[in-house]
MISE-799235 format. One line per 3 residues: number of its first residue (from 0); their letters; for each residue x, y, z of N, C-alpha, C. Coordinates in nm, 2 decimals. Atoms other than C-alpha are relative to their C-alpha. Layout:
NUM) a) X/Y/Z/X/Y/Z/X/Y/Z  ...
//
This chain:
0) mcl) 0.00/0.16/0.03/-0.62/-0.20/1.06/0.15/0.02/-0.03  -0.13/0.00/0.03/-0.27/-0.33/1.05/0.07/0.01/-0.17  -0.05/-0.03/0.15/-0.24/-0.27/0.69/0.02/0.13/-0.03
3) tcg) -0.03/-0.15/0.05/-0.24/0.08/0.66/0.02/0.08/0.14  0.01/-0.08/-0.11/-0.29/0.23/1.01/0.13/0.01/0.10  -0.12/0.07/-0.09/-0.03/0.03/1.23/-0.06/0.00/0.15
6) cmd) 0.07/0.05/-0.11/-0.29/-0.07/1.48/0.03/-0.13/0.05  -0.02/0.16/-0.03/-0.21/-0.41/1.44/-0.10/-0.13/0.00  0.14/0.10/-0.03/-0.57/-0.54/1.38/-0.04/0.00/-0.13
9) ahl) 0.05/0.02/0.15/-0.62/-0.66/1.00/-0.18/0.01/-0.01  0.14/-0.01/0.02/-0.99/-0.66/1.05/-0.09/0.11/0.07  0.08/-0.13/-0.04/-1.08/-0.34/1.23/0.00/0.10/-0.06
12) emg) 0.04/-0.12/0.10/-1.27/-0.07/1.05/0.06/0.17/0.07  -0.05/-0.14/-0.07/-1.09/0.25/1.12/-0.11/0.12/-0.12  0.00/-0.05/0.09/-1.25/0.48/0.86/0.00/-0.02/-0.13
15) ean) 0.01/0.06/0.13/-1.31/0.48/0.49/0.14/0.01/-0.08  -0.14/-0.03/0.09/-0.93/0.57/0.39/0.06/-0.12/0.05  -0.13/0.11/-0.02/-0.77/0.25/0.54/-0.04/-0.12/-0.06
18) ity) -0.01/0.16/0.07/-0.75/-0.11/0.42/-0.01/-0.10/0.11  0.02/0.15/-0.09/-0.88/-0.40/0.59/0.05/-0.14/-0.10  -0.04/0.16/0.11/-0.78/-0.76/0.52/-0.14/-0.03/-0.10
21) edl) 0.12/0.02/0.09/-1.16/-0.79/0.41/0.01/0.08/-0.13  0.01/-0.07/0.13/-1.11/-0.54/0.15/0.12/-0.04/-0.11  -0.11/0.06/0.06/-0.76/-0.69/0.05/-0.05/-0.16/-0.08
24) kka) 0.04/0.14/0.07/-0.93/-1.05/0.01/-0.11/0.01/-0.11  0.10/-0.03/0.10/-1.21/-0.90/-0.20/0.07/0.04/-0.12  -0.06/-0.02/0.12/-0.98/-0.76/-0.46/0.08/-0.12/-0.01
27) ade) -0.04/0.14/0.05/-0.78/-1.10/-0.44/-0.10/-0.06/-0.07  0.09/0.08/0.02/-1.10/-1.26/-0.50/-0.04/0.05/-0.19  0.08/-0.05/0.16/-1.22/-1.03/-0.84/0.11/0.01/-0.06
30) ngr) -0.08/-0.03/0.08/-0.88/-1.05/-0.95/0.04/-0.18/-0.01  -0.06/0.15/0.01/-0.87/-1.46/-0.92/0.12/-0.05/0.03  -0.13/0.05/-0.02/-0.59/-1.49/-0.71/-0.02/-0.01/0.16
33) sve) 0.01/0.04/-0.15/-0.51/-1.56/-0.33/0.06/0.13/0.04  -0.04/-0.13/-0.06/-0.42/-1.28/-0.09/0.15/0.03/-0.01  -0.16/0.03/0.05/-0.07/-1.42/-0.11/0.03/0.07/-0.11
36) etm) -0.03/-0.04/0.14/-0.03/-1.36/-0.46/-0.05/0.13/0.00  0.02/-0.12/0.00/-0.18/-1.04/-0.44/0.06/0.11/0.09  -0.07/-0.09/-0.07/0.02/-0.90/-0.18/0.12/-0.02/-0.05
39) dif) -0.12/-0.03/0.10/0.31/-0.99/-0.41/-0.01/0.07/-0.09  0.04/-0.12/0.13/0.16/-0.82/-0.69/0.04/0.16/0.07  0.00/-0.10/-0.06/0.13/-0.55/-0.46/0.14/0.08/0.02
42) ert) -0.14/-0.02/-0.05/0.50/-0.52/-0.32/0.11/0.02/-0.16  -0.04/-0.01/0.12/0.63/-0.58/-0.70/-0.04/0.13/-0.07  0.05/-0.10/0.06/0.42/-0.30/-0.83/0.07/0.11/0.06
45) kak) -0.04/-0.09/-0.10/0.52/-0.06/-0.52/0.18/0.03/-0.07  -0.15/0.00/0.03/0.91/-0.14/-0.62/0.03/0.08/-0.15  0.01/-0.10/0.10/0.81/-0.04/-0.98/-0.01/0.13/0.01
48) dqa) 0.03/-0.16/-0.02/0.65/0.26/-0.91/0.07/0.09/0.06  -0.11/-0.07/-0.02/0.91/0.37/-0.68/0.12/0.03/-0.09  -0.12/-0.03/0.12/1.20/0.35/-0.93/-0.05/0.10/-0.10
51) rha) 0.04/-0.10/0.07/0.98/0.56/-1.17/-0.02/0.12/0.07  0.02/-0.11/-0.04/0.84/0.81/-0.93/0.05/0.02/0.13  -0.05/0.01/-0.14/1.08/0.84/-0.64/-0.08/0.12/0.11
54) qew) 0.02/-0.13/-0.08/0.98/1.18/-0.54/-0.15/-0.04/0.06  0.14/0.06/-0.03/0.60/1.03/-0.50/-0.01/-0.05/0.13  0.01/0.11/-0.10/0.68/0.78/-0.24/0.13/0.09/0.10
57) gkg) -0.06/-0.06/-0.08/0.92/1.05/-0.06/0.17/-0.06/0.02  -0.18/0.06/0.02/1.29/0.86/-0.17/0.05/0.13/-0.11  -0.08/-0.07/0.09/1.54/1.07/-0.36/-0.04/0.15/0.03
60) vav) 0.02/-0.13/-0.03/1.41/1.41/-0.19/0.08/0.04/0.09  -0.10/-0.03/-0.08/1.68/1.60/-0.03/-0.11/0.08/0.11  0.08/-0.05/-0.12/1.54/1.74/0.33/0.04/0.14/-0.02
63) gsg) 0.04/-0.12/0.01/1.47/2.10/0.31/0.05/0.05/-0.14  -0.05/-0.05/0.14/1.53/2.14/-0.07/-0.12/0.05/-0.03  0.13/-0.09/0.06/1.15/2.27/-0.13/-0.06/-0.09/-0.09
66) drp) 0.04/0.05/0.15/1.11/2.00/-0.38/-0.13/-0.10/0.04  0.10/0.04/-0.01/0.84/1.84/-0.16/-0.15/0.02/0.00  0.11/-0.05/0.02/0.48/1.84/-0.24/-0.07/0.02/0.10
//
């Protein structure tokens, strides 16, 4: 699905670990939000977490430093 694997098909089911549009819509509905609002929250949360946990996101780690998980 285009949301996680890069196949560019938001509705294609490709295993349990990937996220489809339907999964995103369900999360939005459960939180009383639109898909657009949910994606905005996702992006803002991602940015905040990247700033706090850069190494988890692969940022701020020198190549060959041995610091990668």
